[in-house]
C-alpha positions in Angstrom: -29.0 111.6 -23.7 -31.7 110.0 -26.3 -34.9 111.3 -27.5 -37.9 110.8 -29.9 -39.6 114.2 -31.3 -42.9 113.6 -32.6 -42.8 116.7 -35.7 -45.6 118.4 -37.0 -46.1 119.9 -40.2 -43.9 117.9 -42.2 -43.8 114.7 -44.1 -41.6 113.0 -41.2 -43.3 111.9 -38.8 -40.5 111.6 -36.0 -37.2 112.4 -34.7 -34.6 110.3 -32.7 -32.1 112.0 -31.2 -29.0 111.1 -30.0 -26.3 113.2 -28.0 -23.6 113.0 -25.9 -22.4 116.1 -23.7 -23.9 118.6 -25.8 -23.0 117.1 -29.3 -24.9 115.4 -31.6 -24.5 111.4 -31.9 -26.6 110.5 -34.5 -30.3 111.5 -36.4 -32.6 109.8 -37.9 -36.1 110.8 -39.2 -38.9 108.6 -39.4 -40.2 108.7 -42.8 -39.5 112.3 -44.9 -38.0 112.8 -48.1 -35.0 110.3 -47.7 -32.4 111.8 -49.3 -33.0 115.6 -48.0 -33.1 114.0 -44.4 -30.6 111.4 -44.5 -28.4 114.8 -46.0 -29.9 116.7 -43.1 -28.4 114.0 -40.2 -24.8 113.5 -42.0 -24.4 117.3 -41.6 -25.1 117.6 -37.7 -23.7 114.7 -36.5 -20.8 115.7 -34.2 -21.4 119.6 -34.1 -23.3 120.9 -31.1 -26.9 121.0 -30.4 -26.3 124.9 -29.8 -24.9 125.5 -33.3 -27.4 123.3 -35.1 -30.1 124.5 -33.1 -28.9 128.2 -34.3 -28.5 127.4 -38.1 -31.7 125.5 -38.9 -34.7 127.3 -36.7 -36.9 128.6 -38.7 -36.0 127.4 -42.0 -39.8 126.7 -43.7 -40.7 124.5 -46.2 -43.8 124.5 -46.0 -47.2 124.5 -43.1 -44.8 127.0 -41.6 -41.9 125.1 -40.7 -40.0 122.5 -42.7 -38.0 119.2 -41.3 -34.9 121.1 -40.4 -36.7 123.4 -38.3 -38.4 120.2 -36.2 -34.8 119.2 -35.8 -34.0 121.8 -34.4 -36.8 122.3 -32.1 -36.5 118.7 -30.9 -33.2 119.5 -30.2 -34.0 122.9 -27.9 -35.8 120.5 -26.0 -32.5 118.5 -25.5 -30.7 122.1 -24.6 -33.4 123.7 -22.5 
């Protein structure tokens, strides 16, 4: 499944996600702090969607959210 998620409250404007059978295959953040979002993306590849949602939801940076939190929200849309 492919998803383009429009973020809210972060420097990243959107997240492009590819999953297959509940496993994350690719994550690409558009904008954001390049090193941080690339690191997050690499750490979640190959992991189950539900695991990543559980680990990243609720992490705050500013505006009550963060790039990891927005990724969790995007992935929750996939698993719902």
